[in-house]
C-alpha positions, 0 to 999 in steps of 0.5 A, spaced: 632 712 603 638 708 602 634 704 597 633 710 593 640 712 594 643 706 591 638 706 585 640 713 583 647 711 584 646 705 579 642 709 574 648 711 570 651 704 570 644 702 568 644 707 562 651 705 560 650 697 560 649 693 554 647 687 557 643 686 564 643 679 567 639 676 573 641 670 576 640 666 582 646 662 585 646 656 590 652 653 593 655 650 599 662 650 602 666 644 604 665 641 611 671 643 615 671 643 623 668 649 623 662 646 620 659 647 613 655 653 610 650 654 604 649 660 600 644 663 596 644 669 592 640 673 587 645 677 582 643 683 578 649 684 573 650 690 569 655 689 563 659 693 558 663 690 552 670 692 552 671 688 546 667 683 541 669 677 546 670 681 553 665 684 558 666 688 564 660 687 569 658 690 575 654 685 580 650 687 586 648 680 590 644 680 596 646 674 599 644 669 604 648 664 608 646 658 613 652 657 617 654 654 624 652 659 629 659 658 633 666 658 631 666 650 633 661 648 628 656 644 632 660 641 637 656 644 643 649 644 640 649 651 637 646 649 631 646 654 625 644 661 623 641 665 617 646 671 615 644 676 610 649 680 606 650 684 600 656 684 595 658 688 590 663 685 585 667 687 578 667 681 573 671 680 567 668 675 562 671 672 556 666 669 551 670 663 547 665 663 541 662 669 538 660 666 532 653 664 530 652 658 534 646 658 539 651 656 545 656 661 547 661 659 552 664 663 557 669 664 563 669 669 568 673 672 574 671 677 579 672 680 586 669 685 590 667 687 598 661 684 602 658 686 608 654 682 612 649 683 618 653 678 622 660 675 622 661 670 616 664 665 618 662 666 625 667 669 630 671 672 624 668 679 621 662 682 618 666 685 612 669 680 607 672 680 600 669 675 595 673 673 589 670 668 584 672 664 578 667 661 573 665 658 567 658 657 563 654 658 557 649 662 554 643 658 551 639 661 545 643 668 544 639 670 538 632 670 543 630 676 547 632 673 553 637 668 553 638 663 558 645 663 562 647 657 566 654 656 569 658 654 575 662 659 580 667 658 585 668 663 590 673 664 596 670 669 601 675 672 606 676 678 610 683 679 607 687 678 614 685 684 617 681 681 623 684 676 628 681 670 625 681 669 617 679 662 616 675 664 609 670 660 606 670 656 599 663 655 595 662 651 589 655 654 586 651 653 580 648 659 577 641 659 573 638 666 570 636 670 564 640 676 560 637 681 556 642 685 551 642 690 546 648 686 543 
């Protein structure tokens, strides 16, 4: 029932989208005294052109975190846990060369909410915000399914509304395909 509701809610966005991208993302946080976390995600992006070089996109991201089970890292032998989450973001992307080249370079900024099945990081909050900045390339833009490759820095934080807010930073690589009408 929830999936059907989500599909119906996203249908108008899909109809208005000029490009649809699907890409995988994998990253890791720096090691701190809380431990180190890994991130994997599949992103589905629906983008609409605001101008010839600027897109506004809605991104839905099922995510999986491998993080320390305890606030104290692995100091007490607690090990790691896998936590699933769902994030939704608005993303603004600027393409720097929309000429006839076979490689388009872009920069992007985005933010949005994320809800997880358990607290991320441990002992903090299940609800967080994900802010991100990235750069990348679209290869072979004249083909039907151009390849997308890039780097994305993400900051995950509960915004200070929970008693603990250490946040997590991830450096991630993305790789996927794009389909578009423009």
